[in-house]
C-alpha positions as CSV (number, residue, x, y, z in Angstrom):
1,M,71.6,106.8,125.9
2,D,69.3,109.1,123.9
3,T,68.4,107.6,120.6
4,S,68.0,111.0,118.9
5,L,71.6,111.8,119.9
6,L,72.7,108.4,118.5
7,T,70.9,109.0,115.3
8,Q,72.4,112.5,114.9
9,G,75.8,111.1,115.6
10,I,75.4,108.4,112.9
11,Q,74.1,111.0,110.4
12,L,77.1,113.3,111.1
13,A,79.6,110.5,110.9
14,L,78.3,109.2,107.6
15,A,79.0,112.4,105.7
16,P,82.7,111.6,105.1
17,V,81.8,108.0,104.2
18,F,81.0,109.2,100.7
19,L,84.7,110.0,100.3
20,L,85.4,106.3,101.0
21,T,83.4,105.5,97.9
22,A,85.8,107.6,95.9
23,V,88.7,106.0,97.6
24,A,87.4,102.5,96.7
25,N,86.9,103.6,93.1
26,L,90.4,105.0,92.9
27,V,91.9,101.8,94.4
28,S,90.1,99.9,91.7
29,A,91.4,102.1,88.9
30,L,95.0,102.0,90.3
31,T,94.8,98.3,90.6
32,Q,93.8,97.9,86.9
33,R,96.5,100.3,85.8
34,L,99.1,98.4,87.8
35,S,97.9,95.1,86.4
36,R,98.4,96.4,82.8
37,V,101.9,97.6,83.7
38,V,102.8,94.2,85.2
39,D,101.4,92.3,82.2
40,R,103.3,94.4,79.7
41,S,106.5,94.1,81.8
42,R,106.2,90.3,81.9
43,F,105.6,90.2,78.1
44,L,108.7,92.4,77.4
45,Q,110.8,90.4,79.9
46,D,109.7,87.2,78.1
47,R,110.7,88.7,74.8
48,L,114.1,89.7,76.1
49,Q,114.6,86.1,77.3
50,E,114.4,84.9,73.7
51,V,117.9,84.2,72.5
52,D,117.8,85.2,68.9
53,G,115.7,87.3,66.5
54,H,116.2,90.7,68.1
55,T,118.1,93.6,66.7
56,V,120.1,95.9,68.9
57,S,117.6,98.7,68.4
58,Q,114.7,96.3,69.4
59,L,116.6,95.3,72.5
60,A,117.2,99.0,73.4
61,A,113.5,99.8,72.8
62,F,112.4,96.9,75.1
63,E,114.8,98.1,77.8
64,T,113.6,101.7,77.4
65,E,109.9,100.6,77.7
66,L,110.7,98.5,80.7
67,R,112.3,101.5,82.4
68,Q,109.2,103.5,81.7
69,L,107.0,100.7,83.0
70,A,109.0,100.6,86.2
71,T,108.5,104.3,86.6
72,R,104.8,103.9,86.0
73,G,104.6,101.1,88.5
74,W,106.4,103.1,91.1
75,L,104.1,106.1,90.6
76,I,101.0,103.8,90.9
77,N,102.3,102.1,94.0
78,I,103.0,105.4,95.7
79,S,99.6,106.7,94.7
80,M,98.0,103.5,96.1
81,A,99.8,104.1,99.4
82,F,98.3,107.7,99.6
83,V,94.9,106.4,98.8
84,V,95.1,103.8,101.6
85,I,96.3,106.5,104.0
86,C,93.3,108.6,102.9
87,G,91.0,105.7,103.6
88,V,92.4,105.1,107.0
89,M,92.3,108.8,107.9
90,I,88.7,109.2,106.7
91,G,87.7,106.0,108.6
92,L,89.3,107.5,111.7
93,T,87.4,110.7,111.1
94,V,84.1,108.8,111.0
95,L,84.9,107.0,114.2
96,E,86.0,110.2,115.9
97,I,82.8,112.1,114.9
98,F,80.7,109.2,116.0
99,L,82.4,109.0,119.4
100,A,82.3,112.7,119.9
101,E,78.7,113.0,119.0
102,T,77.5,110.0,121.1
103,S,79.5,110.9,124.2
104,S,77.1,113.7,125.2
105,G,79.9,116.3,124.9
106,K,82.3,114.4,127.2
107,L,84.8,113.9,124.4
108,Q,86.1,117.0,122.7
109,L,87.8,115.6,119.5
110,N,87.5,118.7,117.3
111,H,91.2,119.1,116.7
112,V,91.7,115.4,116.1
113,V,88.7,115.2,113.7
114,L,90.1,118.2,111.8
115,S,93.6,116.7,111.6
116,T,92.5,113.3,110.4
117,F,90.0,114.8,107.9
118,V,92.6,117.2,106.4
119,S,95.2,114.5,106.3
120,G,92.8,112.3,104.5
121,I,91.9,114.9,101.9
122,G,95.6,115.8,101.5
123,S,96.5,112.2,100.9
124,F,93.7,111.9,98.4
125,L,94.9,114.9,96.5
126,L,98.5,113.6,96.4
127,A,97.2,110.3,95.1
128,L,95.4,112.1,92.3
129,V,98.5,114.1,91.4
130,L,100.5,110.9,91.2
131,L,97.9,109.2,89.1
132,L,97.9,112.2,86.7
133,T,101.7,112.0,86.6
134,E,101.5,108.3,85.8
135,V,99.0,108.9,83.0
136,M,101.3,111.6,81.5
137,V,104.2,109.2,81.6
138,A,102.1,106.6,79.9
139,S,100.9,109.1,77.3
140,Y,104.4,110.3,76.6
141,S,105.6,106.7,76.0
142,I,102.9,106.2,73.4
143,R,103.8,109.4,71.6
144,W,107.5,108.5,71.9
145,K,106.9,105.1,70.1
146,H,104.9,106.8,67.4
147,I,107.5,109.4,66.7
148,S,110.4,107.0,66.7
149,R,108.9,104.8,63.9
């Protein structure tokens, strides 16, 4: 095998790898947000388990916040799923480009490469939209608490 062809194939295949860095960063951010949601949910559930000391309005506020946290958790989980799909699609894109470039033109994977790359980018965009939605739900819940006091 020609080493210049191999080098060119590696260089071409590495271009989409930079997107994988963004995927890893987004997974980290989503994991941190989900961790906060879970911690707050556990705290509220523990408070609800306390037998006395809560007014009806406090109980209603706890339950409202738990519903909002459940919505946020769902949005984060779906966003995480799209980020993982993106990572898989971009990983496949890298493999396909590398195989196509190093096969001396024997493998024509242009349509497959295009499909996996576009799917990966689409998944990443959906994940970002879901993250934005979750942030807006979180922001609304903060404003809601402030207004209700």
